[in-house]
C-alpha positions in Angstrom: -20.4 -6.7 -56.6 -22.8 -6.3 -53.8 -22.2 -9.7 -52.8 -18.0 -9.2 -52.7 -19.3 -5.9 -51.0 -21.3 -8.5 -48.3 -18.2 -10.7 -47.8 -15.7 -7.9 -47.2 -18.0 -7.0 -44.9 -18.9 -10.0 -42.4 -15.0 -9.9 -42.9 -14.8 -6.8 -41.4 -17.2 -8.3 -38.6 -15.7 -11.2 -37.8 -12.1 -9.3 -37.8 -13.4 -6.6 -35.1 -15.1 -9.3 -33.0 -11.8 -11.4 -32.5 -10.1 -8.3 -31.9 -12.1 -7.1 -28.8 -12.9 -10.7 -27.3 -10.9 -10.7 -24.8 -8.0 -12.7 -23.5 -8.3 -15.5 -20.4 -6.0 -14.6 -17.4 -6.6 -17.4 -15.8 -4.0 -19.1 -17.5 -0.1 -19.4 -17.3 -0.1 -18.4 -20.8 2.1 -14.3 -20.8 -0.2 -11.7 -21.7 0.2 -7.8 -22.8 -0.4 -4.7 -20.3 -3.0 -3.7 -23.1 -4.9 -7.3 -22.2 -4.0 -7.6 -18.7 -6.4 -3.8 -18.4 -8.7 -4.9 -20.8 -9.7 -7.7 -18.8 -11.8 -5.0 -16.7 -15.1 -3.9 -17.3 -15.5 -0.6 -17.2 -17.6 0.6 -14.3 -19.2 3.9 -13.8 -19.1 6.1 -10.8 -19.6 6.5 -8.1 -18.4 3.6 -6.9 -18.8 2.5 -3.5 -18.1 -1.1 -2.2 -18.5 -2.2 1.3 -16.8 -5.2 3.7 -20.1 -7.1 2.9 -20.3 -6.9 -0.9 -16.4 -7.8 -0.9 -16.6 -11.3 0.8 -19.5 -12.3 -1.7 -18.5 -15.3 -3.8 -17.2 -14.3 -7.8 -17.9 -16.0 -11.1 -14.4 -17.9 -11.8 -14.9 -15.8 -14.9 -13.5 -12.6 -13.5 -10.3 -15.2 -12.2 -6.5 -14.0 -12.4 -3.9 -16.4 -12.6 -1.1 -15.0 -9.8 1.6 -15.2 -12.2 -0.4 -13.5 -14.7 -1.0 -10.8 -11.2 2.8 -10.9 -10.7 3.7 -10.4 -14.2 2.2 -6.4 -14.0 1.9 -6.3 -10.2 4.3 -6.4 -7.7 4.5 -8.0 -4.6 4.4 -5.4 -2.0 0.8 -5.2 -2.9 -0.4 -7.8 -1.2 2.2 -8.5 1.3 0.8 -6.0 3.8 -2.3 -8.8 3.6 -0.9 -12.5 2.9 2.6 -14.0 3.8 4.4 -15.5 1.4 3.1 -18.3 1.7 -0.7 -17.6 1.1 -2.0 -17.4 -2.5 -4.8 -15.6 -2.7 -7.6 -15.7 -5.3 -7.6 -12.7 -7.6 -10.5 -11.1 -9.0 -10.9 -8.6 -11.6 -13.7 -6.2 -9.9 -13.5 -3.7 -12.7 -11.8 -0.3 -14.3 -12.2 3.2 -14.4 -10.1 5.4 -17.5 -9.4 8.8 -16.8 -9.2 10.2 -20.7 -5.8 10.9 -21.6 -4.6 10.0 -18.4 -4.3 7.0 -15.2 -6.4 4.3 -15.7 -7.5 2.1 -12.0 -8.2 -1.1 -12.4 -10.2 -2.8 -9.0 -8.9 -6.6 -8.1 -10.2 -8.5 -4.9 -8.0 -10.8 -3.6 -9.6 -13.7 -1.6 -8.9 -16.6 0.9 -11.8 -18.3 3.3 -10.4 -15.9 5.8 -9.6 -12.6 4.2 -10.4 -10.9 1.2 -9.5 -7.6 0.5 -10.2 -5.3 -2.1 -7.5 -2.9 -4.0 -7.0 0.1 -6.2 -4.4 0.0 -8.8 -3.3 2.8 -11.1 -1.6 2.4 -14.2 -0.4 5.6 -16.1 -0.6 6.6 -19.5 1.5 4.3 -20.5 -0.3 1.4 -19.6 2.9 1.3 -16.4 2.1 0.4 -13.0 2.7 3.2 -10.6 0.8 2.7 -7.3 -1.8 0.7 -5.3 -3.7 1.0 -1.7 -6.7 -1.3 -0.2 -9.8 0.3 -0.5 -11.8 -2.4 1.6 -11.3 -5.6 3.4 -13.8 -7.9 4.5 -15.1 -7.3 8.6 -16.4 -10.2 11.2 -17.2 -7.7 13.2 -21.2 -6.8 13.2 -20.6 -4.0 15.2 -18.9 -2.2 12.8 -19.0 -1.9 8.9 -16.5 -0.3 6.3 -16.6 0.8 3.2 -14.6 2.2 -0.1 -15.6 4.1 -2.8 -14.2 6.5 -5.1 -16.3 10.0 -6.3 -16.7 11.6 -10.1 -13.5 13.5 -8.9 -11.6 10.2 -8.7 -11.3 11.2 -4.9 -10.6 7.2 -2.5 -12.7 7.5 0.5 -12.4 4.7 2.8 -15.0 4.6 6.0 -15.7 3.4 9.0 -18.4 3.2 11.2 -19.0 1.7 14.5 -20.9 1.7 17.3 -19.4 2.6 20.9 -20.6 0.2 24.2 -22.2 3.7 25.2 -24.8 3.2 22.5 -23.1 6.4 20.7 -21.7 5.8 16.8 -18.6 6.7 16.1 -17.1 6.3 12.6 -13.6 7.5 10.8 -13.1 8.9 7.3 -10.1 9.3 5.1 -9.7 10.8 1.8 -6.6 10.1 -1.0 -6.1 11.3 -4.0 -3.5 10.1 -6.8 -0.4 12.7 -7.6 1.5 12.9 -10.2 4.1 11.8 -7.9 2.8 9.0 -8.0 1.3 7.9 -4.7 -2.1 7.9 -2.8 -1.9 11.1 -0.7 -4.1 11.6 2.4 -5.8 14.3 1.7 -8.2 14.6 4.4 -8.8 13.0 7.6 -12.3 12.9 9.5 -13.2 11.4 13.2 -15.6 11.4 15.9 -13.7 9.0 18.6 -11.6 9.9 20.6 -8.0 10.3 21.0 -6.9 7.7 24.0 -3.4 8.3 24.5 -0.8 4.9 24.4 2.2 3.6 24.2 3.7 3.0 20.8 5.0 -0.2 19.9 8.1 -1.2 18.9 8.3 -4.4 16.4 11.9 -4.4 16.0 12.7 -3.6 19.5 14.2 -6.9 20.7 16.2 -7.6 17.3 19.9 -8.0 17.7 21.6 -4.7 17.5 25.7 -5.8 16.8 26.2 -3.3 13.9 28.2 -0.5 15.4 25.1 2.0 14.0 22.4 -0.3 15.4 20.6 1.3 18.6 17.9 3.4 19.6 17.9 7.4 18.6 15.7 9.6 20.0 14.0 12.2 21.1 11.0 11.4 23.3 9.3 8.5 24.1 7.0 9.2 20.6 9.8 10.5 18.7 12.3 7.3 18.1 14.4 5.9 15.2 15.4 2.3 16.7 17.8 0.7 14.0 18.5 -3.2 14.3 21.0 -5.6 12.5 20.0 -6.7 8.5 20.7 -9.5 7.1 24.2 -8.7 6.4 26.9 -5.5 6.9 25.2 -3.6 4.1 21.8 -3.7 5.2 20.0 -2.3 8.7 16.5 -3.4 10.2 14.5 0.4 10.4 11.8 1.2 13.0 10.9 4.8 12.9 7.8 6.7 14.8 7.0 10.6 15.1 4.3 12.6 16.8 5.0 16.5 15.2 3.4 19.7 15.2 0.0 21.6 16.9 -1.9 18.7 15.0 -0.3 16.2 16.5 0.7 15.2 12.9 2.0 11.0 13.0 4.6 9.1 11.0 5.7 5.6 11.2 7.6 3.3 8.9 9.3 -0.4 9.7 11.7 -1.3 7.3 15.3 -2.4 5.9 17.3 0.2 4.7 20.5 -0.9 2.2 23.9 1.7 2.0 25.1 3.3 -0.5 27.7 5.0 1.5 29.2 3.5 4.6 27.4 5.8 6.7 24.4 6.6 5.1 21.6 3.9 4.2 18.0 4.0 1.9 14.8 2.4 2.1 13.1 1.8 -1.4 11.1 -0.9 -2.4 9.5 -2.5 -5.8 6.3 -0.4 -6.2 6.6 1.9 -3.8 7.9 5.2 -4.6 8.6 6.3 -0.9 12.6 6.9 -0.5 13.8 7.7 2.5 16.9 8.3 3.4 18.8 7.8 7.0 22.6 9.7 7.4 25.0 8.9 10.3 27.2 11.2 12.2 28.7 10.8 15.1 25.9 9.3 17.7 23.1 10.6 15.4 20.9 9.7 12.8 19.3 12.1 10.8 16.6 11.2 8.8 15.5 13.0 4.7 13.0 11.8 2.4 14.7 11.9 -0.9 11.3 11.1 -2.4 7.4 11.8 -0.8 7.2 9.0 1.6 2.9 10.0 2.0 2.0 6.6 2.6 3.7 6.6 5.6 2.5 9.6 7.2 -0.1 12.4 7.6 -0.2 15.4 4.9 1.4 18.1 6.6 4.9 16.7 8.2 7.7 14.5 6.9 10.8 12.2 7.8 13.0 14.4 8.6 14.7 15.6 11.7 18.0 14.3 13.8 17.8 12.4 16.2 20.6 11.4 19.6 21.5 7.8 19.8 20.8 6.5 23.3 23.6 5.3 25.7 23.6 1.6 26.1 23.3 0.8 29.8 26.4 -1.0 31.2 26.8 -4.1 30.8 27.0 -6.1 34.4 30.3 -7.6 35.5 30.6 -10.3 37.9 32.3 -10.2 41.6 35.1 -11.9 42.2 35.4 -14.2 44.7 
């Protein structure tokens, strides 16, 4: 009897060990989201990572293949740092579990020139909800960059640098994840002097043959620029605004798809923001169908009506 109990105990230990063994994520075979999240080691809070740490080489045992990563994480997470032609190596840095709520996993993306640490959020059902960069490598010796997460799950990104006059300057942004599915900016601190600058319009020179293409403005710092899309059902746009006593700002560039003849919406995979552009006559009205807090300050929104700027009359050649 004792021998039988002993055999059962051995089998139970073996079964538990096999079950708890983490799957290798460096290959090409599909895995479950539970395997993906389970691959990350739990880390304790508070957690801090500096620009001098994110560029350190990590062991291959932490590698995640691009195919497996894309099985759960949309391409939009990496696109602001890496083009489609660049495939960074991906490493598991760790995870933070908020019991019966969200799980946050930390991933490092690395090429020879650029290393970025991201925080990815999964809900209680292990569905991916949001992502944001936590820290990037920094070649500037006069500047230091740090990302941190405290015990209340407040995420802070900070930058410190020395001005030419020797003054120590800093900028700090604090974020929290909310149930809408985004990381919301809740705090901004800085001792840097704000220098007014001209707003750069990245799509200014693009084609505007579509009947709705053009510049819709309030003034130089509050405008909606609309340009031709890939086809008649799409438009490219760039929005910049600065308003309110707190000088709340917002900026968003993207592609809007028509859902009705004069109504187009911006939305993309992995991004909770849904922004609507409604055209009427020579005006466009903005409205947030779903919160776009990642692209603006916390005390303002993408809204309001903008009037289309008249195009200058085409120059005519004089007859001889």
